[in-house]
N, C-alpha and C positions, 0 to 999 in steps of 0.2 A: 118249685121250691129246691132251692140250693141245698147241695147234699156234699158231706166229706165221704169221700171214697178212696182217696189215697193221700200219702204225704204231700203233695202238691196243693191241694185242697188246705191243709194246715198250716202250710206255709203262707198262702196267700191270707188266710184268716189273721195269722200272725202278724205279717204287715199290715193289716188294716190296723190290728190292735195298737202296734208301735206307732202309726200314724194320728191317730185321735188321742193317743193318752201317754204323756211322758213318762209315767210311772211303767206303764207297760213297757214302753221303749228301753228303759234302763235296763228290767228283770228279765225280759225274754232270753236275752243271750245267755244268762246263768241257767235258764232252764235246760237247755240244751232241745234237740227234737222231741217236742209233743208226742205222745203216743196215739196211734189212730185208734185202737182199741175196738174196732169192727166187729161186730157178730152177725149170725143168721138171724132174720127176724123170724116171728112165726111163735109157735106155741112153746117150743123149746126153749126161747128166750124168757117166757112167761115163766115157765116152769122152773127155770134156774133161778128167777127173780125170787119165786116162793118158797123154794127150798133153802135159798140164803137167809130167809128173815131170822135174825136173831141167833145167827151161828156163825163162827169162825170161817174165814175162807176154805180153809183145810176141811173142816166137817162138811160145808156146804157140798165141795167138789168129791168128795168122797160119796155122799149120798146120791148126787146126779150122775155118777160113774157107776153106783149099783144100779140106778134107775136105767141107765142106757144099757148096759150088760143083760139086765132082764128083758128088755124090748119093752119098757114102760116109757117112753119118752116121746110118746103121740098121742092125741086124744083118745082113739078107741081102745088100746089097751089099758089106758089110765080107767076107763069108764068100765072095762070089763073086769079088771084086777078086784080081787078081795081085799078085805082090809088087813087081813093076816099078811097078805104077799107085800104090800105098800109097807106097811109096819116092819116087815123084816128088810126093806130096804132104808129104813131110817126116819120113815116119815111119822110126824105127829098125828093124832087125830084130826086136829085144826087142818094142818096142811093137805091132808087127804081131801078134806070137804072143800077146801079151795079148789084144788088140782080138779078133782071132779067138777066143781062149778065152772071153770075156765074150760076143760075140756067139752063140757054140755053145753057152752053157749054158742058154740056154730060160727065162730068170728071167722069171715072173710079176710085171712090175712093179706092175700095180695091186694084187695082192695084197700084194706085199710094203709098198705104203704102208699096209695095214692093220695089218701086222703090229707087234709090240712092239719097242722099240729092240733091245734083246739080240738078237732073232731076226733083225730086219734086218742087225747087224752081223754075225753069224754066217754069214748067206747071202752076203754081201758079201765077206767076207775070205777065202771059200772059192774066189773068182774070182782069175784069176792077174792078177798087178799092181795088187790091191788090198790095202792093208793095213787096220790098224784105225782110223788118223788119217783115210784117206780115207773110210771108212766113216762114222766120226762126222760128218765133214764134210757127207757126204750127205745124213745124217740131220737136221742144222741147216737146209742152206740147199736142199735138192730136197723134202726132205718136211716142213721146217716144225718140227720137235720142238722144243718149248719147253724141254726139260730135256736135252737133248744137249749132250753138254761132251767137250774134248778134251784130256786132262790131260797126255799127252805132247807137246803142241805147245810148243816152244821160246818162240814168242814169248809165248803164253800164261803160260808158267813166267816169264819174265823180266820181263813186266807185272805180274804178281802181286808180284814180288819188290820191285819200284820202288812198287808202290801201297802195299803193307804194310810198307816198309822193313825187309824182311827180308836177313838178311846172306848169304844165297844163293838161287839159285834153287830153289823146291819142285819137285822132280822128279814122276814120275807120281801115285805114290801119295799123295805129299805134298800136291799140288795138288788131287786129288780130295778129300782130308780137308778143305782149305780150302774147298773149294766147297759141302760139305756143306749150309752154313746157305743158301745161295742156290738150292737146289730149292724148287720147280718151275721154276724160270727160270734153268737155270744157260747156257741158250743165249743168253739176253739179257746175262749176265754175260760170257759169251767174247767177244760183239760189243762190250762196255765195254771188256775187257781188250786188245782189238787196237784199239779207238781209243785207248786210253789208251798204248798201244805206239808207234802212230804219232806222237801227242801228244809223246811223251818221246823217241823214236828218230828221228823225222822220215822215216820210212820205213813200206811196208807190212808187218803180220806174216803176212798169210795173202792167197792169191789171189783 
């Protein structure tokens, strides 16, 4: 499985995009270096994903910081902590249920890191509070999969509409079809689309 681990991988992926698509060839130089945005895989990545749901980036970071400071960033302490302790860190009752369910699932994250993309997604979406979009983001940034993509992401859809001058946003299947020529570097294309969205809209498309 091809992975994105360094800036050189992003450069290789960007070169592929420019070679297969004149639109990418025209736009990529304006975007500058694409961000690597790798993070550690495992429970912590899913904890941050759950914490960030329906919150601003600043609020999510504050809650994650309080959890880490209290030593509540691993499965065992999450399962051992009482509701009051977790609520004091800023977690809602729903997110407490989600995190306990994920902590209790006993995921073998080392084995998950070696599994094919769809197997990773299947495992993660079975967890409480984890949808396909979150699983795809985990593939991209926690596991560094080079061909992961999130066609239901609204920012990616809007960026693709603007980039290609489409009359409307290409929804999930349409964006997935548009992205086929970008294989095996669709994760680089996603970074490019988010960068283009930021350039066009003046705001971030994903956390």
